[in-house]
MOPAC internal coordinates of N, CA, C and O (Angstrom, degrees):
PM7 1SCF
backbone

  N    0.0000 0     0.00 0     0.00 0    0    0    0
  C    1.4571 1     0.00 0     0.00 0    1    0    0
  C    1.5282 1   109.47 1     0.00 0    2    1    0
  O    1.2310 1   120.71 1   -49.51 1    3    2    1
  N    1.3043 1   116.25 1   130.49 1    3    2    1
  C    1.4615 1   121.16 1  -177.47 1    5    3    2
  C    1.5278 1   110.90 1   -76.34 1    6    5    3
  O    1.2310 1   121.49 1   -30.99 1    7    6    5
  N    1.3237 1   114.76 1   149.01 1    7    6    5
  C    1.4610 1   119.45 1   176.40 1    9    7    6
  C    1.5274 1   109.42 1   -73.73 1   10    9    7
  O    1.2310 1   121.24 1   -14.61 1   11   10    9
  N    1.3094 1   115.24 1   165.39 1   11   10    9
  C    1.4672 1   120.27 1   177.30 1   13   11   10
  C    1.5270 1   110.18 1   -60.16 1   14   13   11
  O    1.2310 1   120.35 1   140.26 1   15   14   13
  N    1.3423 1   116.94 1   -39.74 1   15   14   13
  C    1.4620 1   120.93 1   178.56 1   17   15   14
  C    1.5262 1   110.48 1   -62.22 1   18   17   15
  O    1.2310 1   120.43 1   133.95 1   19   18   17
  N    1.3345 1   116.79 1   -46.05 1   19   18   17
  C    1.4685 1   120.64 1  -179.77 1   21   19   18
  C    1.5212 1   110.46 1   -61.40 1   22   21   19
  O    1.2310 1   120.20 1   135.02 1   23   22   21
  N    1.3050 1   117.23 1   -44.98 1   23   22   21
  C    1.4685 1   120.52 1   179.08 1   25   23   22
  C    1.5192 1   110.95 1   -62.02 1   26   25   23
  O    1.2310 1   120.31 1   140.43 1   27   26   25
  N    1.3065 1   117.02 1   -39.57 1   27   26   25
  C    1.4591 1   121.63 1   178.91 1   29   27   26
  C    1.5285 1   110.61 1   -65.34 1   30   29   27
  O    1.2310 1   120.48 1   135.64 1   31   30   29
  N    1.3363 1   116.68 1   -44.36 1   31   30   29
  C    1.4683 1   120.86 1   178.91 1   33   31   30
  C    1.5248 1   109.96 1   -60.51 1   34   33   31
  O    1.2310 1   119.93 1   134.06 1   35   34   33
  N    1.3056 1   117.73 1   -45.94 1   35   34   33
  C    1.4664 1   121.24 1  -179.60 1   37   35   34
  C    1.5229 1   110.52 1   -60.25 1   38   37   35
  O    1.2310 1   120.10 1   136.33 1   39   38   37
  N    1.3219 1   117.42 1   -43.67 1   39   38   37
  C    1.4735 1   120.99 1   178.97 1   41   39   38
  C    1.5219 1   111.28 1   -62.89 1   42   41   39
  O    1.2310 1   120.33 1   139.18 1   43   42   41
  N    1.3195 1   116.98 1   -40.82 1   43   42   41
  C    1.4728 1   121.28 1   179.27 1   45   43   42
  C    1.5197 1   110.32 1   -66.19 1   46   45   43
  O    1.2310 1   120.31 1   133.98 1   47   46   45
  N    1.3224 1   117.01 1   -46.02 1   47   46   45
  C    1.4623 1   120.62 1  -178.86 1   49   47   46
  C    1.5283 1   111.30 1   -58.43 1   50   49   47
  O    1.2310 1   120.31 1   140.97 1   51   50   49
  N    1.3100 1   117.01 1   -39.03 1   51   50   49
  C    1.4659 1   121.08 1  -179.52 1   53   51   50
  C    1.5284 1   112.22 1   -65.58 1   54   53   51
  O    1.2310 1   120.19 1   160.20 1   55   54   53
  N    1.3214 1   117.23 1   -19.80 1   55   54   53
  C    1.4642 1   121.39 1  -178.32 1   57   55   54
  C    1.5290 1   113.90 1   -88.15 1   58   57   55
  O    1.2310 1   119.45 1   167.51 1   59   58   57
  N    1.3282 1   118.65 1   -12.49 1   59   58   57
  C    1.4680 1   120.03 1  -178.31 1   61   59   58
  C    1.5237 1   107.85 1   -66.35 1   62   61   59
  O    1.2310 1   119.97 1   -61.87 1   63   62   61
  N    1.3337 1   117.66 1   118.13 1   63   62   61
  C    1.4726 1   119.66 1  -175.03 1   65   63   62
  C    1.5320 1   113.02 1   -77.43 1   66   65   63
  O    1.2310 1   121.55 1   -20.51 1   67   66   65
  N    1.3049 1   114.64 1   159.49 1   67   66   65
  C    1.4637 1   120.61 1   173.94 1   69   67   66
  C    1.5196 1   109.48 1   -55.16 1   70   69   67
  O    1.2310 1   121.08 1   -37.82 1   71   70   69
  N    1.3274 1   115.55 1   142.18 1   71   70   69
  C    1.4523 1   120.53 1   177.33 1   73   71   70
  C    1.5177 1   114.43 1    80.92 1   74   73   71
  O    1.2310 1   120.47 1  -176.28 1   75   74   73
  N    1.3299 1   116.70 1     3.72 1   75   74   73
  C    1.4606 1   121.85 1   178.03 1   77   75   74
  C    1.5233 1   109.09 1  -125.50 1   78   77   75
  O    1.2310 1   120.95 1   -21.06 1   79   78   77
  N    1.3256 1   115.79 1   158.94 1   79   78   77
  C    1.4622 1   121.61 1   176.93 1   81   79   78
  C    1.5212 1   108.63 1  -128.92 1   82   81   79
  O    1.2310 1   121.47 1   -19.26 1   83   82   81
  N    1.3183 1   114.80 1   160.74 1   83   82   81
  C    1.4567 1   121.94 1   172.77 1   85   83   82
  C    1.5211 1   106.24 1  -132.57 1   86   85   83
  O    1.2310 1   120.56 1   -23.39 1   87   86   85
  N    1.3123 1   116.53 1   156.61 1   87   86   85
  C    1.4649 1   119.77 1   176.52 1   89   87   86
  C    1.5289 1   108.60 1   -96.19 1   90   89   87
  O    1.2310 1   121.30 1   -21.28 1   91   90   89
  N    1.3267 1   115.13 1   158.72 1   91   90   89
  C    1.4642 1   120.13 1   178.32 1   93   91   90
  C    1.5283 1   110.28 1   -56.85 1   94   93   91
  O    1.2310 1   120.56 1   135.41 1   95   94   93
  N    1.3218 1   116.53 1   -44.59 1   95   94   93
  C    1.4628 1   121.21 1   179.75 1   97   95   94
  C    1.5184 1   112.70 1   -65.85 1   98   97   95
  O    1.2310 1   120.51 1   143.01 1   99   98   97
  N    1.3075 1   116.63 1   -36.99 1   99   98   97
  C    1.4625 1   120.87 1   177.74 1  101   99   98
  C    1.5306 1   109.65 1   -61.81 1  102  101   99
  O    1.2310 1   120.48 1   134.45 1  103  102  101
  N    1.3255 1   116.68 1   -45.55 1  103  102  101
  C    1.4632 1   120.63 1  -179.91 1  105  103  102
  C    1.5232 1   110.33 1   -63.70 1  106  105  103
  O    1.2310 1   120.28 1   135.91 1  107  106  105
  N    1.3282 1   117.08 1   -44.09 1  107  106  105
  C    1.4664 1   118.94 1  -179.33 1  109  107  106
  C    1.5263 1   111.12 1   -65.14 1  110  109  107
  O    1.2310 1   119.99 1   142.85 1  111  110  109
  N    1.3222 1   117.62 1   -37.15 1  111  110  109
  C    1.4651 1   121.18 1   177.47 1  113  111  110
  C    1.5286 1   110.72 1   -65.21 1  114  113  111
  O    1.2310 1   120.40 1   134.38 1  115  114  113
  N    1.3277 1   116.83 1   -45.62 1  115  114  113
  C    1.4613 1   120.33 1   178.37 1  117  115  114
  C    1.5323 1   111.50 1   -61.60 1  118  117  115
  O    1.2310 1   120.84 1   149.94 1  119  118  117
  N    1.3341 1   116.00 1   -30.06 1  119  118  117
  C    1.4638 1   120.54 1  -179.93 1  121  119  118
  C    1.5241 1   112.48 1   -84.44 1  122  121  119
  O    1.2310 1   120.47 1   178.16 1  123  122  121
  N    1.3313 1   116.70 1    -1.84 1  123  122  121
  C    1.4549 1   120.21 1   174.38 1  125  123  122
  C    1.5158 1   116.48 1   100.79 1  126  125  123
  O    1.2310 1   119.78 1  -176.38 1  127  126  125
  N    1.3274 1   118.03 1     3.62 1  127  126  125
  C    1.4722 1   121.39 1   178.68 1  129  127  126
  C    1.5266 1   109.64 1  -133.43 1  130  129  127
  O    1.2310 1   120.28 1   -94.30 1  131  130  129
  N    1.3373 1   117.08 1    85.70 1  131  130  129
  C    1.4647 1   120.85 1  -175.09 1  133  131  130
  C    1.5255 1   115.27 1   -56.56 1  134  133  131
  O    1.2310 1   119.70 1   156.32 1  135  134  133
  N    1.3142 1   118.19 1   -23.68 1  135  134  133
  C    1.4622 1   120.71 1  -177.47 1  137  135  134
  C    1.5334 1   113.41 1   -99.70 1  138  137  135
  O    1.2310 1   120.48 1  -162.99 1  139  138  137
  N    1.3151 1   116.69 1    17.01 1  139  138  137
  C    1.4637 1   120.28 1  -173.68 1  141  139  138
  C    1.5258 1   113.53 1  -109.18 1  142  141  139
  O    1.2310 1   120.05 1  -147.43 1  143  142  141
  N    1.3306 1   117.50 1    32.57 1  143  142  141
  C    1.4650 1   120.45 1  -179.80 1  145  143  142
  C    1.5298 1   111.67 1   -58.12 1  146  145  143
  O    1.2310 1   120.17 1   142.50 1  147  146  145
  N    1.3240 1   117.29 1   -37.50 1  147  146  145
  C    1.4754 1   119.80 1   179.29 1  149  147  146
  C    1.5262 1   111.64 1   -66.28 1  150  149  147
  O    1.2310 1   120.44 1   149.64 1  151  150  149
  N    1.3196 1   116.76 1   -30.36 1  151  150  149
  C    1.4584 1   119.69 1   175.98 1  153  151  150
  C    1.5245 1   110.46 1   -67.40 1  154  153  151
  O    1.2310 1   120.47 1   144.84 1  155  154  153
  N    1.3307 1   116.70 1   -35.16 1  155  154  153
  C    1.4693 1   120.61 1   176.56 1  157  155  154
  C    1.5305 1   108.93 1   -62.32 1  158  157  155
  O    1.2310 1   120.35 1   138.38 1  159  158  157
  N    1.3159 1   116.93 1   -41.62 1  159  158  157
  C    1.4675 1   121.13 1   176.68 1  161  159  158
  C    1.5258 1   109.35 1   -58.34 1  162  161  159
  O    1.2310 1   120.37 1   132.68 1  163  162  161
  N    1.3191 1   116.90 1   -47.32 1  163  162  161
  C    1.4689 1   121.26 1  -179.18 1  165  163  162
  C    1.5306 1   111.05 1   -60.89 1  166  165  163
  O    1.2310 1   120.78 1   136.02 1  167  166  165
  N    1.3201 1   116.12 1   -43.98 1  167  166  165
  C    1.4695 1   120.15 1  -179.96 1  169  167  166
  C    1.5222 1   110.46 1   -63.97 1  170  169  167
  O    1.2310 1   120.23 1   137.14 1  171  170  169
  N    1.3187 1   117.17 1   -42.86 1  171  170  169
  C    1.4618 1   120.16 1   177.56 1  173  171  170
  C    1.5305 1   110.55 1   -60.59 1  174  173  171
  O    1.2310 1   120.75 1   135.80 1  175  174  173
  N    1.3211 1   116.17 1   -44.20 1  175  174  173
  C    1.4582 1   120.68 1  -177.92 1  177  175  174
  C    1.5279 1   111.34 1   -64.26 1  178  177  175
  O    1.2310 1   120.49 1   138.57 1  179  178  177
  N    1.3194 1   116.66 1   -41.43 1  179  178  177
  C    1.4605 1   119.93 1  -173.72 1  181  179  178
  C    1.5319 1   114.40 1   -89.87 1  182  181  179
  O    1.2310 1   119.87 1   160.98 1  183  182  181
  N    1.3247 1   117.85 1   -19.02 1  183  182  181
  C    1.4626 1   119.30 1  -170.21 1  185  183  182
  C    1.5248 1   116.30 1  -124.38 1  186  185  183
  O    1.2310 1   119.56 1   177.19 1  187  186  185
  N    1.3180 1   118.45 1    -2.81 1  187  186  185
  C    1.4665 1   119.76 1  -175.10 1  189  187  186
  C    1.5217 1   112.77 1   -58.85 1  190  189  187
  O    1.2310 1   120.08 1   131.90 1  191  190  189
  N    1.3097 1   117.46 1   -48.10 1  191  190  189
  C    1.4716 1   119.98 1  -179.45 1  193  191  190
  C    1.5198 1   110.95 1   -69.24 1  194  193  191
  O    1.2310 1   120.79 1   133.99 1  195  194  193
  N    1.3155 1   116.10 1   -46.01 1  195  194  193
  C    1.4651 1   121.84 1  -176.80 1  197  195  194
  C    1.5292 1   111.95 1   -57.98 1  198  197  195
  O    1.2310 1   120.46 1   139.85 1  199  198  197
  N    1.3306 1   116.73 1   -40.15 1  199  198  197
  C    1.4675 1   121.63 1  -176.36 1  201  199  198
  C    1.5285 1   112.96 1  -107.58 1  202  201  199
  O    1.2310 1   120.28 1  -171.97 1  203  202  201
  N    1.3291 1   117.07 1     8.03 1  203  202  201
  C    1.4712 1   122.44 1   180.00 1  205  203  202
  C    1.5325 1   111.33 1    51.53 1  206  205  203
  O    1.2310 1   121.20 1  -126.77 1  207  206  205
  N    1.3271 1   115.32 1    53.23 1  207  206  205
  C    1.4649 1   121.46 1  -176.62 1  209  207  206
  C    1.5294 1   111.35 1   -84.92 1  210  209  207
  O    1.2310 1   120.35 1   -34.89 1  211  210  209
  N    1.3266 1   116.94 1   145.11 1  211  210  209
  C    1.4660 1   120.46 1   176.32 1  213  211  210
  C    1.5376 1   110.21 1   -79.56 1  214  213  211
  O    1.2310 1   121.05 1  -114.04 1  215  214  213
  N    1.3214 1   115.59 1    65.96 1  215  214  213
  C    1.4649 1   123.17 1  -174.87 1  217  215  214
  C    1.5173 1   112.33 1   -55.57 1  218  217  215
  O    1.2310 1   120.71 1   147.99 1  219  218  217
  N    1.3226 1   116.25 1   -32.01 1  219  218  217
  C    1.4658 1   120.84 1  -175.70 1  221  219  218
  C    1.5221 1   113.04 1   -68.72 1  222  221  219
  O    1.2310 1   119.80 1   165.98 1  223  222  221
  N    1.3118 1   117.99 1   -14.02 1  223  222  221
  C    1.4692 1   121.49 1  -178.69 1  225  223  222
  C    1.5262 1   113.11 1   -88.69 1  226  225  223
  O    1.2310 1   119.85 1  -175.71 1  227  226  225
  N    1.3162 1   117.90 1     4.29 1  227  226  225
  C    1.4647 1   121.37 1  -179.68 1  229  227  226
  C    1.5259 1   108.76 1  -110.62 1  230  229  227
  O    1.2310 1   121.31 1   -56.69 1  231  230  229
  N    1.3352 1   115.10 1   123.31 1  231  230  229
  C    1.4640 1   121.53 1  -176.15 1  233  231  230
  C    1.5267 1   109.91 1  -133.10 1  234  233  231
  O    1.2310 1   121.00 1    -1.57 1  235  234  233
  N    1.3151 1   115.69 1   178.43 1  235  234  233
  C    1.4690 1   120.06 1  -178.70 1  237  235  234
  C    1.5278 1   111.49 1   -74.47 1  238  237  235
  O    1.2310 1   121.10 1   -14.18 1  239  238  237
  N    1.3121 1   115.50 1   165.82 1  239  238  237
  C    1.4684 1   121.09 1   179.46 1  241  239  238
  C    1.5301 1   111.90 1   -68.93 1  242  241  239
  O    1.2310 1   120.16 1   168.45 1  243  242  241
  N    1.3223 1   117.31 1   -11.55 1  243  242  241
  C    1.4666 1   121.74 1   174.98 1  245  243  242
  C    1.5309 1   111.28 1   -90.35 1  246  245  243
  O    1.2310 1   120.79 1  -176.88 1  247  246  245
  N    1.3262 1   116.10 1     3.12 1  247  246  245
  C    1.4615 1   120.60 1  -179.92 1  249  247  246
  C    1.5160 1   113.23 1    79.22 1  250  249  247
  O    1.2310 1   120.53 1  -160.84 1  251  250  249
  N    1.3144 1   116.60 1    19.16 1  251  250  249
  C    1.4657 1   120.58 1  -177.00 1  253  251  250
  C    1.5207 1   111.29 1  -113.40 1  254  253  251
  O    1.2310 1   121.89 1   -23.24 1  255  254  253
  N    1.3187 1   113.98 1   156.76 1  255  254  253
  C    1.4534 1   121.20 1   173.73 1  257  255  254
  C    1.5170 1   107.37 1   -75.19 1  258  257  255
  O    1.2310 1   120.67 1   -48.62 1  259  258  257
  N    1.3247 1   116.33 1   131.38 1  259  258  257
  C    1.4626 1   120.77 1  -177.15 1  261  259  258
  C    1.5269 1   112.86 1   -87.32 1  262  261  259
  O    1.2310 1   120.54 1   158.66 1  263  262  261
  N    1.3156 1   116.58 1   -21.34 1  263  262  261
  C    1.4633 1   119.29 1   179.51 1  265  263  262
  C    1.5239 1   109.99 1   -67.62 1  266  265  263
  O    1.2310 1   121.15 1   -27.86 1  267  266  265
  N    1.3127 1   115.40 1   152.14 1  267  266  265
  C    1.4609 1   121.06 1  -179.37 1  269  267  266
  C    1.5176 1   111.21 1   -86.50 1  270  269  267
  O    1.2310 1   120.22 1   -22.93 1  271  270  269
  N    1.3477 1   117.19 1   157.07 1  271  270  269
  C    1.4617 1   119.94 1   174.27 1  273  271  270
  C    1.5332 1   109.96 1   -56.44 1  274  273  271
  O    1.2310 1   120.76 1   -37.55 1  275  274  273
  N    1.2980 1   116.16 1   142.45 1  275  274  273
  C    1.4662 1   124.33 1  -178.34 1  277  275  274
  C    1.5264 1   113.06 1    65.41 1  278  277  275
  O    1.2310 1   120.18 1  -168.47 1  279  278  277
  N    1.3250 1   117.26 1    11.53 1  279  278  277
  C    1.4673 1   121.21 1   176.33 1  281  279  278
  C    1.5315 1   110.40 1  -130.60 1  282  281  279
  O    1.2310 1   121.01 1  -154.55 1  283  282  281
  N    1.3219 1   115.68 1    25.45 1  283  282  281
  C    1.4548 1   120.86 1   175.88 1  285  283  282
  C    1.5110 1   115.89 1   117.14 1  286  285  283
  O    1.2310 1   119.63 1   167.05 1  287  286  285
  N    1.3336 1   118.32 1   -12.95 1  287  286  285
  C    1.4712 1   120.51 1  -177.01 1  289  287  286
  C    1.5266 1   111.91 1   -60.77 1  290  289  287
  O    1.2310 1   120.46 1   137.64 1  291  290  289
  N    1.3178 1   116.73 1   -42.36 1  291  290  289
  C    1.4649 1   120.08 1  -178.01 1  293  291  290
  C    1.5290 1   111.52 1   -66.91 1  294  293  291
  O    1.2310 1   121.10 1   141.51 1  295  294  293
  N    1.3266 1   115.51 1   -38.49 1  295  294  293
  C    1.4639 1   119.91 1   178.17 1  297  295  294
  C    1.5219 1   110.04 1   -65.07 1  298  297  295
  O    1.2310 1   120.60 1   135.14 1  299  298  297
  N    1.3354 1   116.45 1   -44.86 1  299  298  297
  C    1.4575 1   120.33 1   179.98 1  301  299  298
  C    1.5262 1   110.43 1   -60.95 1  302  301  299
  O    1.2310 1   120.40 1   134.01 1  303  302  301
  N    1.3186 1   116.85 1   -45.99 1  303  302  301
  C    1.4631 1   120.03 1  -179.65 1  305  303  302
  C    1.5232 1   110.80 1   -62.46 1  306  305  303
  O    1.2310 1   120.00 1   135.88 1  307  306  305
  N    1.3168 1   117.60 1   -44.12 1  307  306  305
  C    1.4702 1   119.64 1  -178.32 1  309  307  306
  C    1.5255 1   111.18 1   -64.66 1  310  309  307
  O    1.2310 1   119.79 1   142.47 1  311  310  309
  N    1.3264 1   118.01 1   -37.53 1  311  310  309
  C    1.4671 1   120.60 1   177.27 1  313  311  310
  C    1.5215 1   111.23 1   -64.98 1  314  313  311
  O    1.2310 1   120.21 1   140.11 1  315  314  313
  N    1.3253 1   117.20 1   -39.89 1  315  314  313
  C    1.4690 1   120.34 1   178.02 1  317  315  314
  C    1.5277 1   111.17 1   -68.94 1  318  317  315
  O    1.2310 1   120.14 1   139.11 1  319  318  317
  N    1.3036 1   117.33 1   -40.89 1  319  318  317
  C    1.4687 1   120.97 1   178.36 1  321  319  318
  C    1.5291 1   110.08 1   -61.72 1  322  321  319
  O    1.2310 1   119.88 1   140.63 1  323  322  321
  N    1.3322 1   117.83 1   -39.37 1  323  322  321
  C    1.4713 1   121.29 1   176.71 1  325  323  322
  C    1.5217 1   111.04 1   -60.27 1  326  325  323
  O    1.2310 1   120.68 1   151.75 1  327  326  325
  N    1.3351 1   116.30 1   -28.25 1  327  326  325
  C    1.4688 1   121.19 1   178.76 1  329  327  326
  C    1.5277 1   111.71 1   -90.85 1  330  329  327
  O    1.2310 1   120.80 1  -168.14 1  331  330  329
  N    1.3320 1   116.08 1    11.86 1  331  330  329
  C    1.4763 1   123.27 1   176.09 1  333  331  330
  C    1.5301 1   113.84 1    73.68 1  334  333  331
  O    1.2310 1   119.96 1  -158.65 1  335  334  333
  N    1.3307 1   117.68 1    21.35 1  335  334  333
  C    1.4620 1   121.50 1   173.46 1  337  335  334
  C    1.5165 1   106.78 1   -83.01 1  338  337  335
  O    1.2310 1   120.39 1   -52.96 1  339  338  337
  N    1.3200 1   116.86 1   127.04 1  339  338  337
  C    1.4649 1   121.44 1  -177.37 1  341  339  338
  C    1.5302 1   110.49 1   -98.76 1  342  341  339
  O    1.2310 1   121.58 1   -34.51 1  343  342  341
  N    1.3232 1   114.59 1   145.49 1  343  342  341
  C    1.4583 1   122.31 1   178.48 1  345  343  342
  C    1.5202 1   109.24 1  -112.29 1  346  345  343
  O    1.2310 1   120.32 1   -35.86 1  347  346  345
  N    1.3188 1   117.00 1   144.14 1  347  346  345
  C    1.4608 1   121.76 1   175.31 1  349  347  346
  C    1.5313 1   108.47 1   -74.46 1  350  349  347
  O    1.2310 1   120.73 1    -7.89 1  351  350  349
  N    1.3118 1   116.22 1   172.11 1  351  350  349
  C    1.4609 1   120.66 1   177.65 1  353  351  350
  C    1.5280 1   110.95 1   -61.23 1  354  353  351
  O    1.2310 1   120.18 1   151.13 1  355  354  353
  N    1.3248 1   117.26 1   -28.87 1  355  354  353
  C    1.4696 1   120.74 1   179.07 1  357  355  354
  C    1.5262 1   112.09 1   -82.41 1  358  357  355
  O    1.2310 1   120.11 1   177.63 1  359  358  357
  N    1.3356 1   117.40 1    -2.37 1  359  358  357
  C    1.4518 1   121.42 1   175.82 1  361  359  358
  C    1.5130 1   115.84 1    90.35 1  362  361  359
  O    1.2310 1   120.42 1  -161.74 1  363  362  361
  N    1.3190 1   116.80 1    18.26 1  363  362  361
  C    1.4649 1   118.39 1   179.64 1  365  363  362
  C    1.5268 1   111.33 1  -110.95 1  366  365  363
  O    1.2310 1   121.75 1   -19.67 1  367  366  365
  N    1.3147 1   114.26 1   160.33 1  367  366  365
  C    1.4586 1   123.27 1   178.81 1  369  367  366
  C    1.5211 1   107.57 1  -100.58 1  370  369  367
  O    1.2310 1   120.14 1   -41.45 1  371  370  369
  N    1.3135 1   117.33 1   138.55 1  371  370  369
  C    1.4653 1   121.81 1   176.41 1  373  371  370
  C    1.5293 1   108.30 1   -74.85 1  374  373  371
  O    1.2310 1   120.97 1   -77.34 1  375  374  373
  N    1.3286 1   115.75 1   102.66 1  375  374  373
  C    1.4613 1   119.85 1  -176.99 1  377  375  374
  C    1.5241 1   112.29 1   -64.89 1  378  377  375
  O    1.2310 1   119.89 1   150.38 1  379  378  377
  N    1.3199 1   117.82 1   -29.62 1  379  378  377
  C    1.4720 1   119.68 1   178.02 1  381  379  378
  C    1.5287 1   110.38 1   -62.47 1  382  381  379
  O    1.2310 1   120.59 1   148.85 1  383  382  381
  N    1.3153 1   116.47 1   -31.15 1  383  382  381
  C    1.4676 1   121.01 1  -178.11 1  385  383  382
  C    1.5291 1   112.91 1   -92.11 1  386  385  383
  O    1.2310 1   120.42 1   139.94 1  387  386  385
  N    1.3203 1   116.80 1   -40.06 1  387  386  385
  C    1.4573 1   120.08 1  -169.34 1  389  387  386
  C    1.5346 1   115.73 1  -108.36 1  390  389  387
  O    1.2310 1   119.93 1   170.73 1  391  390  389
  N    1.3359 1   117.75 1    -9.27 1  391  390  389
  C    1.4603 1   117.90 1  -177.49 1  393  391  390
  C    1.5232 1   110.56 1   -71.65 1  394  393  391
  O    1.2310 1   121.42 1   -48.72 1  395  394  393
  N    1.3057 1   114.88 1   131.28 1  395  394  393
  C    1.4636 1   122.67 1   178.21 1  397  395  394
  C    1.5274 1   109.26 1   -66.20 1  398  397  395
  O    1.2310 1   121.34 1   -47.70 1  399  398  397
  N    1.3206 1   115.03 1   132.30 1  399  398  397
  C    1.4655 1   121.69 1   177.17 1  401  399  398
  C    1.5222 1   108.36 1  -119.76 1  402  401  399
  O    1.2310 1   120.07 1   -89.56 1  403  402  401
  N    1.3382 1   117.47 1    90.44 1  403  402  401
  C    1.4777 1   119.38 1  -176.04 1  405  403  402
  C    1.5247 1   112.27 1   -67.70 1  406  405  403
  O    1.2310 1   120.10 1   180.00 1  407  406  405

């Protein structure tokens, strides 16, 4: 049985629209635990397939993909690019433009 926090995170993740991103900390804050960004990572890792979560729309607070090369970073970037999210030459997303504001 999922905790209330986990259920809240899953509900929030499902609301992130195409072409927008959210940060791990933003999701944890919206779910009621501002210091639980690592828990959001755990939930994404364990529940993305099961709940069909848009895992690729969650990035770091620096606007960067947290996954490592050859461990999902390229897939995440390509999924975001398909949704018209643009990356700078340094590989970051402009959060002022693309961050979801619920």
